[in-house]
Backbone as CSV, one residue per row, in Angstrom:
resi,resn,N_x,N_y,N_z,CA_x,CA_y,CA_z,C_x,C_y,C_z
1,MET,38.549,6.398,24.451,39.532,6.009,23.335,40.150,7.212,22.913
2,LEU,41.378,7.393,22.315,42.095,8.576,22.036,41.542,9.075,20.622
3,SER,41.314,10.183,20.243,40.947,10.842,19.084,41.596,10.265,17.771
4,ARG,42.947,10.076,18.110,43.581,9.625,16.766,43.245,8.031,16.279
5,VAL,42.923,7.278,17.403,42.557,5.995,17.290,41.273,5.629,16.646
6,ALA,40.121,6.652,17.432,38.697,6.702,16.698,39.129,7.128,15.110
7,ASP,39.763,8.071,14.889,39.848,8.504,13.437,40.475,7.475,12.616
8,ALA,41.528,6.705,13.251,41.953,5.696,12.466,40.967,4.555,12.116
9,VAL,40.142,4.100,13.171,39.220,2.990,13.019,38.152,3.657,12.008
10,PHE,37.595,4.767,12.123,36.768,5.304,11.417,36.964,5.234,9.777
11,TRP,38.300,5.704,9.441,38.744,5.661,8.168,39.207,4.336,7.574
12,MET,39.600,3.260,8.494,39.796,2.059,7.917,38.509,1.391,7.664
13,ALA,37.437,1.768,8.360,36.159,1.273,7.766,35.658,1.846,6.595
14,ARG,35.961,3.270,6.338,35.458,3.991,5.253,36.244,3.305,3.946
15,TYR,37.334,3.293,4.165,38.408,2.703,3.055,37.939,1.203,2.487
16,MET,37.597,0.343,3.554,36.847,-1.119,3.341,35.641,-0.785,2.611
17,GLU,34.642,-0.122,3.270,33.431,0.154,2.269,33.586,0.590,0.842
18,ARG,34.358,1.716,0.857,34.780,2.239,-0.703,35.173,1.241,-1.484
19,THR,36.204,0.352,-0.844,36.764,-0.661,-1.724,35.466,-1.793,-2.309
20,ASP,34.564,-2.147,-1.330,33.613,-3.050,-1.755,32.697,-2.357,-2.684
21,ASN,32.395,-1.051,-2.612,31.269,-0.438,-3.512,31.904,-0.473,-4.977
22,VAL,33.247,0.057,-4.884,33.730,0.403,-6.102,34.083,-0.996,-6.952
23,LEU,34.228,-2.122,-6.331,34.491,-3.599,-6.874,33.423,-4.025,-7.386
24,ARG,31.982,-3.766,-6.816,30.844,-4.266,-7.238,30.421,-3.333,-8.522
25,VAL,30.532,-2.125,-8.447,30.125,-1.442,-9.619,31.078,-1.789,-10.865
26,LEU,32.290,-1.791,-10.653,33.402,-2.320,-11.605,32.777,-3.648,-12.314
27,ARG,32.692,-4.513,-11.443,32.294,-5.880,-11.714,31.145,-5.819,-12.630
28,THR,29.892,-5.153,-12.188,28.887,-5.099,-13.097,28.944,-4.324,-14.382
29,SER,29.711,-3.291,-14.196,30.163,-2.470,-15.513,30.786,-3.420,-16.564
30,TYR,31.846,-4.129,-15.951,32.533,-5.259,-17.062,31.429,-5.942,-17.657
31,ILE,30.700,-6.635,-16.866,29.654,-7.457,-17.483,28.695,-6.848,-18.459
32,ALA,28.141,-5.668,-17.907,27.311,-4.854,-18.849,28.202,-4.772,-20.393
33,SER,29.372,-4.358,-20.304,29.982,-4.018,-21.443,30.137,-5.139,-22.279
34,GLN,30.357,-6.297,-21.693,30.509,-7.684,-22.406,29.224,-8.086,-23.099
35,ASP,28.129,-8.083,-22.277,26.832,-8.678,-22.572,25.949,-8.037,-23.164
36,GLU,25.687,-6.430,-23.176,24.673,-5.755,-23.477,25.063,-4.385,-24.052
37,ILE,25.816,-3.701,-23.458,26.063,-2.379,-23.787,27.461,-2.302,-24.933
38,GLN,27.111,-1.729,-26.094,28.036,-1.696,-26.985,28.879,-0.225,-26.646
39,ASP,30.103,-0.212,-27.093,30.872,0.969,-26.862,30.537,1.554,-25.345
40,PHE,30.564,0.635,-24.502,30.477,1.122,-22.944,31.700,2.207,-22.743
41,ASN,31.071,3.278,-21.899,31.819,4.466,-21.832,32.661,4.344,-20.395
42,TRP,33.764,3.640,-20.468,34.691,3.431,-19.421,34.949,4.783,-18.770
43,GLN,35.376,5.600,-19.694,35.906,6.868,-19.302,35.052,7.727,-18.219
44,LEU,33.488,7.451,-18.448,32.628,8.192,-17.406,32.880,7.606,-16.150
45,TRP,33.122,6.362,-15.923,33.368,5.695,-14.602,34.450,6.068,-14.050
46,VAL,35.771,6.075,-14.861,37.043,6.366,-14.411,36.910,7.801,-13.890
47,ASP,36.466,8.772,-14.512,36.125,10.159,-14.289,35.341,10.356,-12.946
48,GLY,34.401,9.652,-12.722,33.309,9.668,-11.672,34.042,9.159,-10.628
49,LEU,34.375,7.768,-10.556,34.870,7.095,-9.437,36.115,7.703,-9.109
50,GLY,36.955,8.536,-9.626,38.095,8.973,-9.276,38.125,10.466,-9.361
51,ALA,36.954,11.131,-8.916,36.710,12.700,-8.945,37.591,13.320,-7.952
52,PHE,37.945,12.535,-7.150,38.833,13.314,-5.988,40.347,12.819,-6.202
53,SER,40.579,12.249,-7.296,42.011,11.924,-7.520,42.838,13.184,-7.472
54,SER,44.156,13.102,-7.305,45.177,14.014,-7.555,45.365,14.182,-8.935
55,ASN,45.250,13.035,-9.875,45.472,13.032,-11.212,44.148,12.637,-11.881
56,PRO,43.227,13.631,-11.996,41.796,13.233,-12.610,41.696,13.143,-14.076
57,ASN,42.980,13.325,-14.765,42.817,13.507,-16.311,43.195,12.198,-17.133
58,VAL,43.275,11.130,-16.332,43.844,9.876,-16.976,42.802,9.407,-18.206
59,LYS,43.090,9.084,-19.135,42.303,8.657,-20.412,42.415,7.145,-20.534
60,VAL,41.374,6.732,-20.910,41.212,5.092,-20.904,40.402,4.868,-22.012
61,SER,40.516,3.778,-22.984,40.123,3.631,-23.989,39.334,1.913,-24.108
62,ASN,39.656,1.286,-23.071,39.107,-0.185,-22.968,39.066,-0.589,-21.576
63,TYR,38.235,-1.697,-21.444,38.340,-2.360,-20.020,39.462,-2.549,-19.419
64,GLN,40.486,-3.052,-19.798,41.867,-3.216,-19.290,42.425,-2.164,-18.825
65,GLU,42.561,-0.987,-19.431,43.034,0.289,-19.154,42.272,0.914,-18.028
66,ALA,40.896,0.947,-18.083,40.015,1.255,-16.766,40.252,0.316,-15.427
67,LEU,40.415,-1.047,-15.575,40.429,-1.853,-14.671,41.830,-1.636,-14.061
68,ASN,42.906,-1.456,-14.662,44.036,-1.388,-14.143,44.237,-0.075,-13.408
69,HIS,43.676,1.095,-13.878,43.850,2.295,-13.215,42.980,2.357,-12.072
70,MET,41.669,1.652,-11.943,40.771,2.055,-10.751,41.244,0.716,-9.689
71,ILE,41.716,-0.471,-10.147,41.992,-1.413,-9.086,43.324,-1.600,-8.839
72,LEU,44.479,-1.362,-9.903,45.916,-1.834,-9.498,46.807,-0.771,-9.631
73,SER,46.409,0.310,-9.954,47.252,1.629,-10.072,47.851,2.119,-8.695
74,ARG,49.361,2.041,-8.519,49.982,2.613,-7.408,49.772,4.179,-7.326
75,GLU,49.703,4.651,-8.739,49.732,6.056,-9.025,48.373,6.742,-8.586
76,ASN,47.414,5.974,-8.756,46.047,6.452,-8.506,45.466,6.275,-7.107
77,ASP,45.495,7.586,-6.582,45.319,7.342,-4.940,43.807,7.223,-4.790
78,THR,42.947,6.928,-5.781,41.723,6.296,-5.539,41.447,5.079,-5.751
79,SER,42.482,4.323,-6.358,42.366,2.979,-6.667,42.101,1.898,-5.563
80,VAL,41.576,0.855,-5.937,41.412,-0.203,-4.801,42.617,-0.558,-4.007
81,LEU,43.759,-0.754,-4.818,44.974,-0.923,-4.044,45.305,0.025,-3.089
82,THR,45.021,1.503,-3.320,45.444,2.449,-2.561,44.456,2.310,-1.309
83,ASN,43.111,2.187,-1.585,42.189,2.054,-0.447,42.655,1.067,0.448
84,ILE,43.212,-0.251,-0.089,43.315,-1.247,0.942,44.661,-0.975,1.722
85,ALA,45.582,-0.401,1.045,46.823,0.087,1.606,46.654,0.921,2.545
86,ARG,45.798,2.031,2.510,45.417,2.852,3.441,44.630,2.233,4.715
87,ALA,43.623,1.411,4.426,42.885,0.683,5.519,43.970,-0.271,6.190
88,ARG,44.765,-0.877,5.611,46.043,-1.523,6.291,46.823,-0.814,7.151
89,GLU,47.167,0.323,6.711,48.116,1.440,7.669,47.276,1.832,8.722
90,ASN,46.106,2.054,8.631,45.017,2.357,9.675,45.124,1.231,10.720
91,ALA,44.664,0.002,10.144,44.439,-1.100,10.895,45.912,-1.311,11.766
92,ARG,46.906,-1.291,10.963,48.253,-1.566,11.711,48.497,-0.668,12.806
93,SER,48.020,0.675,12.819,48.166,1.667,13.829,47.358,1.443,15.202
94,VAL,46.287,0.656,15.007,45.131,0.463,15.970,45.113,-0.986,16.315
95,GLN,46.065,-1.788,16.202,46.058,-3.132,16.292,45.612,-3.476,17.745
96,ASP,45.738,-2.733,18.796,45.520,-3.093,20.215,43.968,-2.630,20.289
97,TYR,43.317,-2.098,19.322,41.944,-1.869,19.398,40.813,-2.644,18.467
98,ILE,41.636,-3.453,17.635,40.944,-4.373,16.753,41.316,-5.788,16.974
99,THR,40.477,-6.506,16.536,41.073,-8.013,16.838,42.137,-8.532,15.888
100,LYS,42.904,-9.389,16.357,43.964,-10.109,15.506,43.268,-10.680,14.204
101,GLU,42.149,-11.246,14.296,41.359,-11.588,12.965,41.043,-10.599,11.984
102,VAL,40.688,-9.495,12.537,40.378,-8.211,11.484,41.657,-7.833,10.875
103,TRP,42.724,-7.728,11.699,44.082,-7.338,11.196,44.327,-8.409,9.995
104,GLN,44.261,-9.607,10.414,44.764,-10.620,9.217,43.869,-10.617,8.038
105,VAL,42.624,-10.273,8.144,41.773,-10.313,6.905,42.093,-9.044,6.139
106,ILE,42.532,-7.832,6.707,42.840,-6.596,5.893,44.306,-7.182,5.236
107,ASN,45.222,-7.695,6.015,46.600,-8.052,5.450,46.426,-8.933,4.389
108,GLU,45.536,-9.886,4.700,45.452,-10.930,3.543,44.785,-10.403,1.994
109,TYR,43.826,-9.455,2.256,43.245,-8.697,1.125,44.249,-7.927,0.328
110,TYR,45.042,-7.207,1.173,46.138,-6.312,0.418,47.243,-7.156,-0.245
111,HIS,47.524,-8.341,0.202,48.291,-9.351,-0.652,47.704,-9.786,-1.851
112,LEU,46.283,-10.001,-1.679,45.571,-10.732,-2.909,45.598,-9.573,-3.939
113,VAL,45.432,-8.223,-3.525,45.366,-7.206,-4.560,46.654,-7.185,-5.261
114,ARG,47.809,-7.344,-4.642,48.937,-7.134,-4.983,49.462,-8.393,-5.860
115,ASP,48.949,-9.474,-5.809,49.097,-10.589,-6.294,49.366,-10.850,-7.584
116,PRO,50.423,-11.198,-8.465,50.223,-10.834,-9.859,49.369,-11.874,-10.591
117,LYS,48.946,-13.064,-9.801,47.682,-13.619,-10.280,46.332,-12.976,-10.570
118,THR,46.086,-11.892,-9.640,45.028,-11.147,-9.457,45.108,-10.149,-10.946
119,GLU,46.286,-9.618,-11.096,46.497,-8.775,-12.354,46.210,-9.444,-13.383
120,ASN,46.830,-10.770,-13.619,46.646,-11.547,-14.905,45.110,-11.889,-15.258
121,LEU,44.400,-12.291,-13.959,42.981,-12.583,-14.220,42.183,-11.160,-14.747
122,LEU,42.367,-10.217,-14.092,41.821,-8.797,-14.329,42.142,-8.519,-15.794
123,LEU,43.303,-8.474,-16.193,43.593,-7.699,-17.549,43.565,-8.760,-18.741
124,LYS,43.816,-10.039,-18.488,44.288,-11.019,-19.520,43.279,-12.069,-19.580
125,ASN,42.770,-12.544,-18.710,42.007,-13.991,-18.568,40.315,-13.765,-18.166
126,ASP,40.318,-13.596,-16.980,38.992,-13.799,-16.463,38.635,-12.779,-15.307
127,PRO,38.393,-11.625,-15.582,38.301,-10.436,-14.769,36.970,-10.613,-13.750
128,VAL,36.020,-11.462,-14.093,34.943,-11.655,-13.221,35.398,-12.652,-12.135
129,THR,36.151,-13.642,-12.343,36.911,-14.296,-11.208,37.646,-13.491,-10.286
130,ALA,38.439,-12.631,-10.927,39.154,-11.891,-10.129,38.300,-10.979,-9.342
131,PHE,37.222,-10.391,-9.747,36.396,-9.547,-9.071,35.772,-10.540,-7.953
132,ASP,35.366,-11.739,-8.153,34.719,-12.408,-7.109,35.747,-12.895,-6.056
133,ASN,37.040,-13.132,-6.407,38.077,-13.446,-5.350,38.039,-12.059,-4.484
134,LEU,38.176,-11.060,-4.860,38.342,-9.768,-4.212,36.955,-9.588,-3.131
135,LEU,35.807,-9.580,-3.773,34.677,-9.502,-3.023,34.676,-10.364,-2.091
136,ARG,34.981,-11.626,-2.177,35.155,-12.637,-1.207,35.972,-12.136,0.117
137,GLU,36.933,-11.648,0.002,37.773,-11.025,1.006,37.006,-9.830,1.524
138,SER,36.382,-9.026,0.827,35.510,-8.040,1.396,34.377,-8.527,2.491
139,VAL,33.643,-9.760,1.968,32.519,-10.237,2.725,33.217,-10.787,3.887
140,LEU,34.302,-11.207,3.940,35.048,-11.965,4.896,35.657,-11.005,5.785
141,PHE,35.972,-9.821,5.609,36.215,-8.809,6.321,35.193,-8.204,7.396
142,HIS,33.919,-8.051,6.561,32.624,-7.537,7.335,32.080,-8.724,8.120
143,GLY,32.197,-9.957,7.726,31.904,-10.924,8.941,32.727,-11.216,9.979
144,THR,34.080,-10.880,9.730,35.076,-11.002,10.935,34.782,-9.965,11.710
145,VAL,34.623,-8.746,11.288,34.289,-7.636,12.255,33.009,-7.994,13.029
146,ASP,32.049,-8.319,12.456,30.877,-8.870,13.234,30.994,-9.848,14.309
147,ILE,31.712,-10.744,14.010,31.584,-11.883,15.012,32.983,-11.854,15.997
148,THR,33.976,-11.204,15.798,35.026,-10.912,16.528,35.393,-9.757,17.405
149,MET,34.873,-8.539,16.713,35.110,-7.385,17.621,34.001,-7.007,18.806
150,ASN,34.496,-6.555,19.908,33.529,-6.080,20.809,32.854,-4.927,20.537
151,ARG,31.766,-4.660,21.213,30.878,-3.381,20.786,31.223,-2.161,21.517
152,GLY,32.502,-2.000,21.812,32.869,-0.725,22.427,32.881,0.372,21.356
153,GLU,33.698,1.544,21.846,33.793,2.691,21.049,34.302,2.463,19.695
154,GLY,35.539,1.411,19.449,36.041,1.136,18.318,35.126,0.810,17.292
155,TYR,34.202,-0.358,17.809,33.182,-0.739,16.851,32.158,0.338,16.465
156,ILE,31.762,1.277,17.417,30.953,2.319,17.019,31.396,3.141,15.778
157,PHE,32.791,3.673,16.037,33.314,4.485,15.066,33.484,3.839,13.794
158,LEU,33.793,2.498,13.857,33.980,1.694,12.654,32.604,1.708,11.704
159,SER,31.496,1.532,12.751,30.182,1.390,12.133,29.680,2.569,11.362
160,ILE,29.744,3.760,12.085,29.688,5.126,11.643,30.393,5.139,10.197
161,GLY,31.657,5.051,10.237,32.594,5.157,9.034,31.858,4.377,7.958
162,LYS,31.560,3.226,8.252,31.112,2.242,7.070,29.714,2.820,6.587
163,TYR,28.767,3.257,7.308,27.588,3.608,6.813,27.699,5.065,6.253
164,ILE,28.619,6.085,6.657,28.638,7.237,5.849,29.343,6.986,4.753
165,GLU,30.288,6.251,4.482,30.738,5.807,3.193,29.758,5.174,2.327
166,ARG,29.197,4.284,2.842,28.058,3.776,1.937,27.120,4.515,1.444
167,ILE,26.710,5.616,2.036,25.737,6.581,1.757,26.515,7.367,0.556
168,LEU,27.790,7.741,0.672,28.315,8.586,-0.480,28.493,7.774,-1.636
169,ARG,28.633,6.627,-1.462,29.242,5.676,-2.913,27.680,5.267,-3.467
170,SER,26.676,5.171,-2.680,25.387,4.811,-3.386,24.919,6.240,-3.985
171,LEU,25.270,7.221,-3.590,24.812,8.599,-4.352,25.667,8.796,-5.548
172,ASP,27.108,8.427,-5.511,27.741,8.510,-6.462,27.529,7.624,-7.730
173,ILE,27.204,6.417,-7.151,26.881,5.536,-8.352,25.290,5.636,-8.913
174,LEU,24.574,6.397,-8.250,23.122,6.729,-8.858,23.537,7.889,-9.734
175,GLU,24.375,8.719,-9.134,24.538,9.967,-10.208,25.261,9.545,-11.493
176,LEU,26.248,8.836,-11.526,26.903,8.253,-12.619,25.909,7.311,-13.768
177,LYS,24.837,6.633,-13.029,24.013,6.026,-13.932,23.152,6.941,-14.539
178,ILE,22.722,8.006,-13.930,21.906,9.233,-14.394,22.659,9.748,-15.596
179,ARG,23.741,9.946,-15.480,24.774,10.546,-16.612,24.874,9.610,-17.743
180,GLU,24.698,8.279,-17.509,24.921,7.357,-18.804,23.433,7.248,-19.302
181,ILE,22.504,7.392,-18.722,21.112,7.605,-19.363,20.861,8.964,-20.075
182,GLU,21.307,9.917,-19.468,21.475,11.263,-20.213,22.245,11.188,-21.464
183,ASN,23.320,10.186,-21.546,24.133,10.173,-22.735,23.497,9.285,-23.826
184,GLY,22.345,8.746,-23.452,21.647,7.874,-24.622,21.651,6.435,-24.207
185,GLY,21.886,6.202,-22.861,21.782,4.781,-22.598,20.315,4.278,-22.267
186,ASN,20.266,3.028,-22.458,18.752,2.538,-22.178,18.477,2.701,-20.942
187,GLU,17.230,3.246,-20.536,16.986,3.519,-18.930,16.752,2.363,-18.251
188,ALA,15.814,1.425,-18.751,15.541,0.069,-17.727,16.956,-0.703,-17.621
189,MET,17.630,-0.762,-18.953,18.849,-1.355,-18.766,19.760,-1.001,-17.778
190,GLN,20.058,0.358,-17.781,20.822,1.175,-16.938,20.485,0.894,-15.262
191,TRP,19.150,0.953,-15.108,18.677,0.770,-13.709,18.815,-0.587,-13.331
192,LYS,18.785,-1.616,-14.218,19.135,-2.915,-13.788,20.545,-3.092,-13.464
193,TYR,21.275,-2.596,-14.272,22.785,-2.648,-13.756,23.095,-1.887,-12.574
194,LEU,22.511,-0.610,-12.240,22.490,0.108,-11.042,22.168,-0.629,-9.980
195,LEU,21.136,-1.570,-9.966,20.779,-2.298,-8.750,21.593,-3.424,-8.610
196,TYR,22.022,-4.143,-9.658,23.050,-5.221,-9.519,24.238,-4.729,-8.841
197,ALA,24.715,-3.495,-9.206,26.034,-2.984,-8.686,25.596,-2.825,-7.051
198,LEU,24.418,-2.393,-6.716,24.115,-2.071,-5.191,23.655,-3.376,-4.555
199,SER,23.871,-4.545,-5.289,23.124,-5.637,-4.544,21.677,-5.719,-4.311
200,GLY,20.920,-5.032,-5.050,19.680,-4.799,-5.008,18.600,-5.089,-6.018
201,TYR,19.134,-5.571,-7.122,18.024,-6.136,-8.281,17.164,-7.039,-7.756
202,GLU,17.517,-7.981,-7.071,16.467,-9.092,-6.698,15.484,-8.732,-5.778
203,PHE,15.902,-7.825,-4.755,15.188,-7.161,-3.864,14.104,-6.178,-4.703
204,HIS,14.544,-5.498,-5.715,13.792,-4.477,-6.421,12.629,-5.466,-7.082
205,SER,13.008,-6.572,-7.691,11.933,-7.315,-8.697,10.902,-7.849,-7.841
206,LYS,11.352,-8.311,-6.447,10.125,-8.728,-5.387,9.208,-7.679,-4.852
207,ASN,9.784,-6.464,-4.621,9.191,-5.488,-3.956,8.572,-4.340,-4.563
208,TYR,8.912,-4.182,-5.789,8.329,-3.026,-6.672,7.596,-3.353,-7.776
209,LYS,6.271,-2.896,-7.926,5.420,-3.186,-9.022,6.022,-2.662,-10.241
210,ASN,6.285,-1.363,-10.023,6.779,-0.255,-11.219,8.188,-0.471,-11.388
211,ALA,8.623,-1.971,-11.704,9.844,-2.047,-11.976,10.912,-1.340,-12.938
212,LEU,12.043,-0.790,-12.521,12.877,-0.195,-13.318,12.505,0.975,-13.922
213,GLN,11.916,1.862,-13.126,11.563,3.049,-13.483,12.168,4.072,-12.348
214,LEU,12.132,5.310,-12.866,12.920,6.353,-12.208,12.466,6.364,-10.511
215,GLU,10.988,6.486,-10.497,10.420,6.637,-9.192,10.667,5.560,-8.248
216,ALA,10.566,4.453,-8.925,10.930,3.025,-8.004,12.229,2.893,-7.699
217,VAL,13.074,2.934,-8.518,14.517,2.943,-8.335,14.832,4.008,-7.363
218,THR,14.634,4.996,-7.405,15.122,6.101,-6.569,14.575,6.088,-5.229
219,HIS,13.313,5.607,-4.988,12.625,5.260,-3.788,13.493,4.059,-3.085
220,GLN,13.864,3.044,-3.710,14.644,2.035,-3.309,15.955,2.667,-2.560
221,ILE,16.651,3.433,-3.484,18.104,3.815,-3.123,18.040,4.788,-2.042
222,PHE,17.098,5.485,-2.080,16.951,6.721,-0.827,16.265,6.335,0.213
223,LEU,15.113,5.815,-0.001,14.228,5.683,1.179,13.921,4.378,1.800
224,ASP,14.038,3.182,1.161,13.693,2.013,1.661,14.314,1.446,2.705
225,VAL,13.862,1.382,3.884,14.702,1.250,5.018,14.966,-0.498,4.883
226,GLN,14.189,-1.258,4.192,14.427,-2.755,4.098,15.808,-3.065,3.445
227,PHE,16.267,-1.879,2.478,17.347,-2.144,1.515,18.586,-1.610,2.133
228,PRO,19.572,-2.603,2.444,21.043,-2.117,3.366,21.641,-1.266,2.637
229,HIS,21.540,-0.923,1.328,22.371,0.327,0.592,21.407,1.308,0.529
230,SER,20.323,1.489,1.029,19.600,2.852,0.868,20.160,3.843,1.845
231,VAL,19.828,5.083,1.290,20.540,6.273,2.193,20.001,6.346,3.457
232,LEU,18.774,6.115,3.362,17.735,6.301,4.726,18.279,5.162,5.828
233,TYR,18.242,4.073,5.009,18.691,2.900,6.183,20.074,3.246,6.695
234,SER,21.042,3.842,5.897,22.346,3.850,6.466,22.435,5.160,7.108
235,LEU,21.420,6.048,7.063,21.727,7.463,8.040,20.971,6.833,9.349
236,LEU,19.939,5.927,9.304,19.338,5.451,10.631,20.556,4.805,11.428
237,GLN,21.460,3.802,10.707,22.397,3.196,11.183,23.541,4.211,11.995
238,VAL,23.817,5.137,10.934,24.681,6.219,11.885,24.037,6.977,13.048
239,GLU,22.860,7.140,12.994,22.249,7.601,14.185,22.154,6.780,15.253
240,ARG,21.821,5.635,15.053,21.890,4.618,15.982,23.096,4.362,16.765
241,TYR,24.186,4.195,15.870,25.668,3.983,16.640,25.985,5.203,17.300
242,PHE,25.567,6.576,16.689,26.118,7.704,17.383,25.471,7.882,18.550
243,LYS,24.368,7.606,18.765,23.612,7.727,20.192,24.295,6.866,21.190
244,ARG,25.152,6.045,20.962,25.852,5.186,21.902,27.043,5.931,22.343
245,LEU,27.297,6.991,21.701,28.545,7.853,22.187,28.205,8.754,23.245
246,GLU,26.916,9.014,23.534,26.462,10.024,24.376,27.173,10.141,25.806
247,ASP,27.285,9.002,26.440,27.722,8.939,27.627,29.494,9.310,27.780
248,ILE,29.937,9.119,26.652,31.587,9.452,26.649,31.743,10.652,25.902
249,SER,30.617,11.643,25.607,30.903,12.861,24.683,30.685,13.977,25.515
250,LEU,31.428,15.054,25.155,30.871,16.181,25.806,29.615,16.812,25.244
251,PRO,28.706,17.026,26.267,27.387,17.488,26.144,27.032,18.303,24.822
252,GLU,27.878,19.257,24.860,27.545,20.262,23.693,27.979,19.818,22.265
253,HIS,29.038,18.948,22.185,29.456,18.260,21.046,28.292,17.220,20.673
254,PHE,27.916,16.529,21.545,26.928,15.405,21.232,25.743,15.967,20.581
255,LYS,25.190,17.021,21.166,24.083,17.723,20.879,24.189,18.373,19.427
256,GLU,25.455,18.929,19.270,25.613,19.753,18.036,25.397,18.638,16.770
257,LEU,26.066,17.490,17.007,26.350,16.389,16.014,24.867,15.614,15.928
258,GLU,24.180,15.392,17.022,22.871,14.748,16.928,21.959,15.440,16.238
259,PHE,21.941,16.938,16.286,21.025,17.841,15.728,21.302,17.616,14.100
260,LEU,22.552,17.592,13.657,22.839,17.383,12.264,22.457,16.064,11.577
261,VAL,22.610,15.223,12.340,22.378,13.890,11.980,20.792,13.632,11.868
262,GLY,19.951,14.163,12.981,18.542,14.176,12.963,17.773,14.927,11.860
263,ARG,18.576,16.293,11.598,17.977,17.114,10.610,18.192,16.198,8.992
264,ALA,19.484,15.658,8.964,19.522,14.933,7.626,18.616,13.614,7.235
265,THR,18.415,13.082,8.552,17.292,12.173,8.468,16.011,12.613,8.196
266,SER,15.393,13.511,8.866,14.200,14.113,8.800,13.920,14.847,7.382
267,ASN,15.132,15.319,6.770,14.993,15.874,5.472,14.739,14.915,4.385
268,LEU,15.484,13.737,4.533,15.200,12.566,3.767,13.801,11.946,3.997
269,ARG,13.464,11.601,5.098,12.435,10.941,5.228,11.033,11.599,4.691
270,TYR,11.097,13.035,4.886,9.673,13.530,4.403,9.865,14.548,3.246
271,THR,10.590,14.104,2.402,10.843,14.695,1.041,9.887,14.140,0.191
272,SER,9.345,14.967,-0.891,8.552,14.471,-2.083,9.322,14.592,-3.399
273,LYS,10.543,14.645,-3.292,11.456,14.646,-4.411,11.402,13.294,-5.414
274,HIS,11.199,12.376,-4.632,11.178,10.744,-5.364,10.166,10.823,-6.151
275,ASN,9.154,11.547,-6.258,7.851,11.499,-7.165,8.166,12.556,-8.341
276,SER,9.408,13.042,-8.430,9.600,13.961,-9.465,10.526,13.494,-10.460
277,GLY,10.923,14.379,-11.476,11.647,13.719,-12.624,13.207,13.971,-12.337
278,MET,14.000,13.587,-13.446,15.387,13.110,-13.239,16.259,14.515,-12.490
279,GLU,15.865,15.813,-13.014,16.388,17.024,-12.514,16.257,17.123,-11.040
280,GLU,15.100,16.724,-10.666,14.897,16.735,-9.137,15.621,15.752,-8.229
281,VAL,15.810,14.695,-8.782,16.802,13.684,-8.249,17.929,13.967,-8.241
282,LYS,18.500,14.493,-9.357,19.917,15.037,-9.319,20.138,16.113,-8.318
283,SER,19.243,17.224,-7.957,19.416,18.070,-6.987,19.340,17.371,-5.741
284,TRP,18.514,16.343,-5.498,18.154,15.408,-4.334,19.639,14.902,-3.903
285,ILE,20.302,14.317,-4.913,21.627,13.705,-4.691,22.402,14.721,-4.061
286,VAL,22.707,15.858,-4.846,23.702,16.928,-4.521,23.559,17.369,-3.106
287,GLU,22.078,17.732,-2.708,21.569,18.083,-1.334,21.956,17.122,-0.118
288,THR,21.578,15.742,-0.523,21.837,14.735,0.412,23.379,14.701,0.709
289,ARG,24.030,14.613,-0.433,25.537,14.507,-0.091,26.130,15.431,0.604
290,LEU,25.780,16.923,0.377,26.264,17.811,1.309,26.047,17.718,2.821
291,GLU,24.911,17.186,3.054,24.427,17.158,4.577,25.037,16.155,5.110
292,VAL,25.377,14.899,4.294,26.192,13.485,4.833,27.639,14.129,4.956
293,LYS,28.184,14.928,4.016,29.491,15.246,4.227,29.694,16.312,5.506
294,GLY,28.659,17.180,5.786,28.828,17.795,6.583,28.565,17.228,8.100
295,VAL,27.835,16.163,8.139,28.075,15.243,9.405,29.374,14.773,9.661
296,SER,29.904,14.289,8.534,31.263,13.814,8.574,32.207,14.705,8.962
297,GLN,32.136,15.795,8.601,33.268,16.887,8.755,32.952,17.424,10.360
298,LYS,31.607,17.416,10.724,31.535,17.840,12.034,32.125,16.665,12.921
299,LEU,31.872,15.364,12.625,32.374,14.584,13.422,33.832,14.663,13.742
300,ALA,34.514,14.867,12.512,36.072,14.994,12.548,36.550,15.992,13.553
301,ASN,35.761,17.216,13.419,36.122,18.141,14.060,35.812,18.048,15.521
302,LEU,34.801,17.656,16.068,34.308,17.385,17.371,34.920,16.177,18.158
303,TYR,35.188,14.937,17.268,35.721,13.775,17.951,37.134,13.305,17.668
304,PHE,37.678,13.752,16.462,38.925,13.537,16.198,39.843,14.549,16.036
305,GLY,39.500,15.580,16.615,40.273,16.865,16.757,41.002,17.481,15.487
306,TYR,40.161,17.344,14.263,40.596,18.078,13.148,40.377,19.638,13.485
307,SER,41.015,20.471,12.899,40.793,21.916,12.982,40.253,22.334,11.722
């Protein structure tokens, strides 16, 4: 597979995973702002989720402005619309390497985000219905990939991209929830909505006795290999799919990246930071993010031809 094709499939998956995560956290945040949390701080989420935007100084005062900026804005290069458009362009450029069904799902998703009915629901009528419609397309994308794509190189790079992005988004969302707690938010309530955003609240209530406490929540998000949004689960999936590239890789490239992935997994698996306080968890987030970004950058350098 050409490096430009691998790069396009990798980033197509990252944009789609990023979209799914952002929509889930915004849906949960909207519900929290309507049901339990007075004076919800939308600015914190706009700033946090748009940290890498070329225009990071956008100010919002209500949910309509926040949702418009984070979902519908063409000027915001971290919005859902922008992510879907980029995923669609990547998919268009590699249509010979993905299935027709995968292309159709992404194309339909793009048109749904741009549909005036979606904007009307989000900003005027029923945001939850709009979120559910969009997230249904996201689930459809993942299911279509799973049942239509062959398990060749394209699928491998797609899977690596998906799980790298999932790790980074889980870390971002946890970090932003910690900021909300430090700003005076009710801790148990914030943990609950954090787990809702990661589709992990039901799992937590069934598997953790010390429910909605710092140690239990951070253990689930970082270390629980039964939880599909945990950092360790996702790293193990990156490691699993990367090993399938051994036969088609230059030996020195494979060994270099294998070492980085293995080190990140071992550092996470054998840490004791989840038994510590909030400051240790914050440093854990920073360290893990740096390691995962290092893996992503090395993958780009060695396999995608980035200089």
